[in-house]
MDTraj code that builds the backbone (N, CA, C; nanometers):
import mdtraj as md
import numpy as np

residues = "UNK UNK UNK UNK UNK UNK UNK UNK UNK UNK UNK UNK UNK UNK UNK UNK UNK UNK UNK UNK UNK UNK UNK UNK UNK UNK UNK UNK UNK UNK UNK UNK UNK UNK UNK UNK UNK UNK UNK UNK UNK UNK UNK UNK UNK UNK UNK UNK UNK UNK UNK UNK UNK UNK UNK UNK UNK UNK UNK UNK UNK UNK UNK UNK UNK UNK UNK UNK UNK UNK UNK UNK UNK UNK UNK UNK UNK UNK UNK UNK UNK UNK UNK UNK UNK UNK UNK UNK UNK UNK UNK UNK UNK UNK UNK UNK UNK UNK UNK UNK UNK UNK UNK UNK UNK UNK UNK UNK UNK UNK UNK UNK UNK UNK UNK UNK UNK UNK UNK UNK UNK UNK UNK UNK UNK UNK UNK UNK UNK UNK UNK UNK UNK UNK UNK".split()
xyz = np.array([
    [6.9972, 13.9399, 8.1820],
    [7.0389, 13.8221, 8.1108],
    [7.1486, 13.8597, 8.0115],
    [7.2477, 13.7703, 7.9961],
    [7.3616, 13.8005, 7.9102],
    [7.3323, 13.7752, 7.7637],
    [7.4197, 13.8258, 7.6842],
    [7.4093, 13.8090, 7.5394],
    [7.4522, 13.6665, 7.5039],
    [7.3848, 13.6043, 7.4102],
    [7.4187, 13.4674, 7.3716],
    [7.4732, 13.4675, 7.2310],
    [7.5813, 13.4045, 7.1979],
    [7.6735, 13.3375, 7.2876],
    [7.7609, 13.4383, 7.3622],
    [7.8064, 13.3999, 7.4782],
    [7.8899, 13.4865, 7.5603],
    [8.0272, 13.4979, 7.4944],
    [8.0641, 13.6155, 7.4531],
    [8.1893, 13.6378, 7.3802],
    [8.3116, 13.6049, 7.4654],
    [8.2995, 13.6188, 7.5988],
    [8.4144, 13.5919, 7.6854],
    [8.4478, 13.4439, 7.6925],
    [8.3458, 13.3565, 7.6863],
    [8.3695, 13.2127, 7.6985],
    [8.3659, 13.1404, 7.5640],
    [8.3388, 13.2126, 7.4581],
    [8.3304, 13.1511, 7.3253],
    [8.4702, 13.1156, 7.2767],
    [8.4826, 13.0034, 7.2054],
    [8.6118, 12.9632, 7.1514],
    [8.6535, 13.0594, 7.0411],
    [8.7822, 13.0869, 7.0388],
    [8.8374, 13.1700, 6.9322],
    [8.8448, 13.0877, 6.8053],
    [8.8449, 13.1528, 6.6890],
    [8.8589, 13.0769, 6.5642],
    [8.9871, 12.9940, 6.5652],
    [8.9761, 12.8679, 6.5265],
    [9.0907, 12.7781, 6.5238],
    [9.1182, 12.7104, 6.6573],
    [9.0455, 12.7439, 6.7614],
    [9.0644, 12.6843, 6.8932],
    [8.9620, 12.5723, 6.9110],
    [9.0082, 12.4554, 6.9575],
    [8.9211, 12.3398, 6.9728],
    [8.8547, 12.3383, 7.1084],
    [8.7323, 12.2866, 7.1128],
    [8.6636, 12.2678, 7.2391],
    [8.7108, 12.1420, 7.3101],
    [8.7836, 12.0566, 7.2391],
    [8.8358, 11.9336, 7.2977],
    [8.9797, 11.9174, 7.2498],
    [9.0731, 11.9959, 7.3064],
    [9.2099, 11.9964, 7.2541],
    [9.2829, 11.8622, 7.2697],
    [9.2444, 11.7814, 7.3671],
    [9.3118, 11.6525, 7.3865],
    [9.2525, 11.5418, 7.2998],
    [9.1417, 11.5682, 7.2347],
    [9.0789, 11.4684, 7.1487],
    [9.0057, 11.3630, 7.2284],
    [8.9670, 11.2589, 7.1600],
    [8.8935, 11.1493, 7.2229],
    [8.9847, 11.0773, 7.3216],
    [8.9306, 11.0398, 7.4395],
    [9.0143, 10.9682, 7.5367],
    [9.0642, 10.8365, 7.4789],
    [9.1887, 10.8035, 7.5096],
    [9.2481, 10.6797, 7.4604],
    [9.1939, 10.5628, 7.5416],
    [9.1901, 10.4498, 7.4812],
    [9.1418, 10.3296, 7.5489],
    [9.0988, 10.2288, 7.4450],
    [9.0751, 10.1073, 7.4897],
    [9.0343, 10.0024, 7.3972],
    [8.8885, 10.0218, 7.3585],
    [8.8600, 9.9940, 7.2355],
    [8.7220, 10.0012, 7.1883],
    [8.6446, 9.8790, 7.2378],
    [8.5136, 9.8880, 7.2318],
    [8.4292, 9.7752, 7.2709],
    [8.4636, 9.6530, 7.1866],
    [8.4855, 9.6741, 7.0581],
    [8.5159, 9.5630, 6.9688],
    [8.6475, 9.4954, 7.0086],
    [8.7481, 9.5750, 7.0449],
    [8.8774, 9.5190, 7.0828],
    [8.8652, 9.4357, 7.2108],
    [8.7883, 9.4849, 7.3067],
    [8.7677, 9.4108, 7.4315],
    [8.6924, 9.2815, 7.4044],
    [8.5877, 9.2883, 7.3234],
    [8.5087, 9.1696, 7.2909],
    [8.5934, 9.0654, 7.2178],
    [8.6736, 9.1109, 7.1219],
    [8.7615, 9.0193, 7.0483],
    [8.8578, 8.9485, 7.1440],
    [8.9147, 9.0237, 7.2383],
    [9.0086, 8.9648, 7.3344],
    [8.9390, 8.8599, 7.4213],
    [8.8168, 8.8903, 7.4658],
    [8.7426, 8.7947, 7.5488],
    [8.7070, 8.6686, 7.4706],
    [8.6657, 8.6849, 7.3465],
    [8.6286, 8.5695, 7.2645],
    [8.7485, 8.4818, 7.2325],
    [8.8659, 8.5417, 7.2203],
    [8.9855, 8.4659, 7.1847],
    [9.0559, 8.4035, 7.3056],
    [9.0055, 8.4318, 7.4274],
    [9.0641, 8.3711, 7.5477],
    [9.0325, 8.2221, 7.5521],
    [9.1179, 8.1477, 7.6191],
    [9.0952, 8.0049, 7.6366],
    [8.9695, 7.9838, 7.7202],
    [8.8873, 7.8882, 7.6790],
    [8.7631, 7.8593, 7.7504],
    [8.7941, 7.8000, 7.8872],
    [8.7011, 7.8165, 7.9803],
    [8.7207, 7.7655, 8.1157],
    [8.6956, 7.6148, 8.1213],
    [8.7403, 7.5529, 8.2273],
    [8.7202, 7.4090, 8.2461],
    [8.5714, 7.3778, 8.2571],
    [8.4956, 7.4685, 8.3192],
    [8.3514, 7.4479, 8.3346],
    [8.2829, 7.4352, 8.1985],
    [8.3310, 7.5103, 8.0997],
    [8.2724, 7.5015, 7.9651],
    [8.2934, 7.3633, 7.9040],
    [8.3984, 7.2939, 7.9483],
    [8.4302, 7.1626, 7.8918],
    [8.3580, 7.0492, 7.9637],
    [8.2735, 7.0812, 8.0641],
    [8.2016, 6.9772, 8.1381],
    [8.0880, 6.9168, 8.0565],
    [8.0352, 6.9891, 7.9618],
    [7.9258, 6.9397, 7.8772],
    [7.9790, 6.8257, 7.7895],
    [7.9088, 6.7124, 7.7912],
    [7.9540, 6.5937, 7.7178],
    [7.9635, 6.6188, 7.5670],
    [7.8666, 6.6914, 7.5123],
    [7.8693, 6.7200, 7.3675],
    [7.9905, 6.8055, 7.3321],
    [8.0195, 6.9028, 7.4161],
    [8.1355, 6.9901, 7.3919],
    [8.2643, 6.9090, 7.4023],
    [8.2709, 6.8180, 7.4988],
    [8.3890, 6.7317, 7.5139],
    [8.4135, 6.6519, 7.3870],
    [8.3038, 6.5989, 7.3269],
    [8.3177, 6.5201, 7.2038],
    [8.3743, 6.6053, 7.0903],
    [8.3247, 6.7268, 7.0807],
    [8.3676, 6.8145, 6.9709],
    [8.5150, 6.8485, 6.9825],
    [8.5614, 6.8764, 7.1039],
    [8.6979, 6.9253, 7.1214],
    [8.7922, 6.8221, 7.1824],
    [8.7554, 6.6946, 7.1780],
    [8.8391, 6.5915, 7.2403],
    [8.9697, 6.5680, 7.1653],
    [8.9688, 6.5845, 7.0341],
    [9.0878, 6.5545, 6.9541],
    [9.1822, 6.6727, 6.9374],
    [9.1440, 6.7883, 6.9865],
    [9.2285, 6.9051, 6.9641],
    [9.3432, 6.9086, 7.0638],
    [9.4593, 6.9496, 7.0169],
    [9.5769, 6.9624, 7.1032],
    [9.5693, 7.0909, 7.1843],
    [9.5107, 7.1929, 7.1239],
    [9.4966, 7.3216, 7.1925],
    [9.3579, 7.3319, 7.2530],
    [9.3461, 7.3869, 7.3720],
    [9.2121, 7.4041, 7.4308],
    [9.1311, 7.5038, 7.3480],
    [8.9998, 7.4850, 7.3428],
    [8.9163, 7.5753, 7.2614],
    [8.9078, 7.7146, 7.3234],
    [8.8769, 7.8109, 7.2385],
    [8.8564, 7.9481, 7.2837],
    [8.7096, 7.9683, 7.3182],
    [8.6807, 8.0784, 7.3834],
    [8.5411, 8.1120, 7.4135],
    [8.4589, 8.1209, 7.2851],
    [8.5188, 8.1751, 7.1806],
    [8.4511, 8.1880, 7.0511],
    [8.4091, 8.0502, 6.9986],
    [8.5004, 7.9527, 7.0076],
    [8.4712, 7.8178, 6.9587],
    [8.3633, 7.7502, 7.0432],
    [8.3668, 7.7714, 7.1741],
    [8.2655, 7.7137, 7.2621],
    [8.1277, 7.7719, 7.2296],
    [8.1217, 7.9036, 7.2103],
    [7.9943, 7.9692, 7.1773],
    [7.9389, 7.9146, 7.0459],
    [8.0253, 7.9029, 6.9456],
    [7.9796, 7.8510, 6.8162],
    [7.9340, 7.7058, 6.8287],
    [8.0043, 7.6258, 6.9076],
    [7.9652, 7.4857, 6.9259],
    [7.8297, 7.4774, 6.9952],
    [7.8101, 7.5588, 7.0999],
    [7.6819, 7.5558, 7.1713],
    [7.5678, 7.6039, 7.0820],
    [7.5936, 7.7056, 7.0005],
    [7.4900, 7.7527, 6.9079],
    [7.4547, 7.6438, 6.8073],
    [7.5562, 7.5752, 6.7581],
    [7.5336, 7.4693, 6.6594],
    [7.4564, 7.3532, 6.7209],
    [7.4925, 7.3151, 6.8440],
    [7.4207, 7.2065, 6.9115],
    [7.2758, 7.2452, 6.9382],
    [7.2523, 7.3704, 6.9788],
    [7.1164, 7.4173, 7.0033],
    [7.0366, 7.4149, 6.8721],
    [7.1007, 7.4559, 6.7632],
    [7.0331, 7.4561, 6.6324],
    [7.0022, 7.3131, 6.5873],
    [7.0900, 7.2207, 6.6224],
    [7.0682, 7.0801, 6.5862],
    [6.9462, 7.0240, 6.6599],
    [6.9330, 7.0611, 6.7875],
    [6.8204, 7.0119, 6.8671],
    [6.6890, 7.0783, 6.8288],
    [6.6948, 7.2058, 6.7918],
    [6.5731, 7.2809, 6.7586],
    [6.5994, 7.3636, 6.6330],
    [6.5719, 7.3063, 6.5148],
    [6.6000, 7.3780, 6.3893],
    [6.5241, 7.5101, 6.3750],
    [6.4178, 7.5294, 6.4525],
    [6.3420, 7.6547, 6.4449],
    [6.3937, 7.7599, 6.5438],
    [6.5035, 7.7320, 6.6111],
    [6.5557, 7.8238, 6.7121],
    [6.6251, 7.9442, 6.6478],
    [6.6462, 8.0457, 6.7298],
    [6.7210, 8.1639, 6.6833],
    [6.8644, 8.1252, 6.6494],
    [6.9200, 8.0268, 6.7213],
    [7.0563, 7.9828, 6.6925],
    [7.0676, 7.9338, 6.5488],
    [6.9710, 7.8508, 6.5082],
    [6.9736, 7.7982, 6.3712],
    [6.9609, 7.9116, 6.2702],
    [6.8706, 8.0046, 6.2983],
    [6.8505, 8.1179, 6.2078],
    [6.9785, 8.2009, 6.1949],
    [7.0415, 8.2283, 6.3068],
    [7.1636, 8.3103, 6.3039],
    [7.2772, 8.2398, 6.2311],
    [7.2903, 8.1103, 6.2546],
    [7.3961, 8.0357, 6.1858],
    [7.3723, 8.0367, 6.0357],
    [7.2489, 8.0095, 5.9941],
    [7.2191, 8.0069, 5.8511],
    [7.2384, 8.1436, 5.7869],
    [7.2018, 8.2487, 5.8595],
    [7.2216, 8.3838, 5.8059],
    [7.3698, 8.4142, 5.7886],
    [7.4538, 8.3636, 5.8770],
    [7.5980, 8.3855, 5.8655],
    [7.6577, 8.3028, 5.7522],
    [7.6111, 8.1805, 5.7388],
    [7.6679, 8.0905, 5.6385],
    [7.6148, 8.1222, 5.4986],
    [7.4829, 8.1319, 5.4877],
    [7.4196, 8.1492, 5.3571],
    [7.3830, 8.2928, 5.3247],
    [7.3893, 8.3822, 5.4215],
    [7.3447, 8.5191, 5.4008],
    [7.1959, 8.5309, 5.4301],
    [7.1524, 8.6534, 5.4497],
    [7.0109, 8.6761, 5.4780],
    [6.9271, 8.6407, 5.3561],
    [6.8091, 8.5842, 5.3778],
    [6.7232, 8.5529, 5.2634],
    [6.6776, 8.6808, 5.1930],
    [6.6584, 8.6696, 5.0635],
    [6.6127, 8.7837, 4.9843],
    [6.4653, 8.8071, 5.0139],
    [6.4311, 8.9312, 5.0388],
    [6.2918, 8.9655, 5.0629],
    [6.2347, 9.0292, 4.9379],
    [6.1169, 8.9839, 4.9005],
    [6.0482, 9.0469, 4.7885],
    [5.9365, 9.1344, 4.8440],
    [5.9186, 9.2468, 4.7816],
    [5.8154, 9.3409, 4.8244],
    [5.7183, 9.3576, 4.7089],
    [5.5933, 9.3275, 4.7346],
    [5.4890, 9.3457, 4.6338],
    [5.4218, 9.4790, 4.6590],
    [5.4156, 9.5593, 4.5557],
    [5.3483, 9.6879, 4.5659],
    [5.2386, 9.6943, 4.4605],
    [5.1239, 9.7407, 4.5026],
    [5.0161, 9.7648, 4.4078],
    [5.0240, 9.9104, 4.3671],
    [5.0498, 9.9330, 4.2401],
    [5.0619, 10.0681, 4.1887],
    [4.9379, 10.0989, 4.1066],
    [4.8758, 10.2067, 4.1386],
    [4.7571, 10.2488, 4.0655],
    [4.8003, 10.3534, 3.9643],
    [4.7700, 10.3272, 3.8385],
    [4.8031, 10.4234, 3.7338],
    [4.6902, 10.5253, 3.7244],
    [4.7174, 10.6437, 3.7723],
    [4.6198, 10.7516, 3.7645],
    [4.6492, 10.8373, 3.6430],
    [4.5470, 10.8920, 3.5803],
    [4.5730, 10.9777, 3.4631],
    [4.6428, 11.1065, 3.5074],
    [4.7303, 11.1536, 3.4215],
    [4.8014, 11.2781, 3.4465],
    [4.7134, 11.3930, 3.3985],
    [4.6821, 11.4826, 3.4887],
    [4.5957, 11.5958, 3.4552],
    [4.6825, 11.7207, 3.4476],
    [4.6806, 11.7825, 3.3314],
    [4.7575, 11.9050, 3.3110],
    [4.6591, 12.0200, 3.3004],
    [4.6771, 12.1160, 3.3872],
    [4.5882, 12.2328, 3.3873],
    [4.6564, 12.3434, 3.3076],
    [4.6200, 12.3552, 3.1786],
    [4.6820, 12.4588, 3.0958],
    [4.6028, 12.5889, 3.0992],
    [4.5009, 12.5939, 3.1831],
    [4.4255, 12.7186, 3.1966],
    [4.4832, 12.8075, 3.3057],
    [4.5754, 12.7539, 3.3847],
    [4.6352, 12.8337, 3.4925],
    [4.7274, 12.9379, 3.4320],
    [4.7310, 13.0591, 3.4898],
    [4.8212, 13.1624, 3.4363],
    [4.9664, 13.1223, 3.4560],
    [5.0478, 13.1612, 3.3592],
    [5.1903, 13.1286, 3.3657],
    [5.2579, 13.2116, 3.4731],
    [5.3536, 13.1488, 3.5406],
    [5.4328, 13.2199, 3.6409],
    [5.5510, 13.2832, 3.5693],
    [5.6098, 13.3880, 3.6285],
    [5.7239, 13.4536, 3.5624],
    [5.8400, 13.3581, 3.5343],
    [5.8643, 13.2577, 3.6189],
    [5.9769, 13.1681, 3.5947],
    [5.9424, 13.0575, 3.4955],
    [5.8192, 13.0566, 3.4419],
    [5.7816, 12.9597, 3.3397],
    [5.8130, 13.0104, 3.1984],
    [5.8660, 13.1325, 3.1876],
    [5.8947, 13.1882, 3.0559],
    [6.0135, 13.1178, 2.9944],
    [6.0147, 13.1141, 2.8638],
    [6.1217, 13.0477, 2.7909],
    [6.2329, 13.1471, 2.7647],
    [6.3554, 13.1045, 2.7864],
    [6.4713, 13.1878, 2.7577],
    [6.4994, 13.1761, 2.6080],
    [6.4832, 13.2846, 2.5304],
    [6.5014, 13.2754, 2.3850],
    [6.6438, 13.2391, 2.3466],
    [6.7431, 13.2780, 2.4277],
    [6.8826, 13.2457, 2.3940],
    [6.9062, 13.0951, 2.4040],
    [6.8366, 13.0281, 2.4967],
    [6.8541, 12.8841, 2.5135],
    [6.7912, 12.8077, 2.3995],
    [6.6848, 12.8616, 2.3397],
    [6.6161, 12.7902, 2.2315],
    [6.6700, 12.8275, 2.0955],
    [6.7462, 12.9333, 2.0872],
    [6.8005, 12.9750, 1.9580],
    [6.7061, 13.0556, 1.8748],
    [6.5912, 13.0924, 1.9305],
    [6.4962, 13.1698, 1.8535],
    [6.5045, 13.3159, 1.8972],
    [6.4453, 13.4027, 1.8138],
    [6.4437, 13.5451, 1.8442],
    [6.3340, 13.5753, 1.9440],
    [6.3592, 13.6706, 2.0342],
    [6.2523, 13.7064, 2.1280],
    [6.1339, 13.7689, 2.0559],
    [6.0159, 13.7419, 2.1087],
    [5.8949, 13.7992, 2.0490],
    [5.8918, 13.9481, 2.0781],
    [5.8583, 14.0272, 1.9760],
    [5.8513, 14.1717, 1.9952],
    [5.7076, 14.2148, 1.9718],
    [5.6660, 14.3132, 2.0455],
    [5.5304, 14.3629, 2.0280],
    [5.5351, 14.4766, 1.9262],
    [5.4337, 14.4912, 1.8431],
    [5.4308, 14.5933, 1.7401],
    [5.3355, 14.7000, 1.7723],
])
top = md.Topology()
chain = top.add_chain()
for i, resn in enumerate(residues, 1):
    res = top.add_residue(resn, chain, resSeq=i)
    for name in ("N", "CA", "C"):
        top.add_atom(name, md.element.get_by_symbol(name[0]), res)
traj = md.Trajectory(xyz[None], top)
């Protein structure tokens, strides 16, 4: 069995294991943003409620606008739905949570009968007093 790490295959100091860096390409967020900002399909406009919402607009709605409209309509029909919760969390922020803790006050027990450890000694220079001398 060889020695680990293998000196022949080990990177030299200053040499990168990934000299080209991270592969270039669009991030997930960039792709999602592009999809949401695309014009909505004609099929999305078949819903009568959606037609009412976007009937007066000169520009066709985006996928983002259709999703928000559908979430809002779902929340209107069922106020206890996840859609309503998500919309309210976005608009008003998450509700504040309070945490109740029962704290028991226990007495502090100091054992002064235990022998002192060497690092428990007082540094006389820090206290400004003279060191104790034995006679």
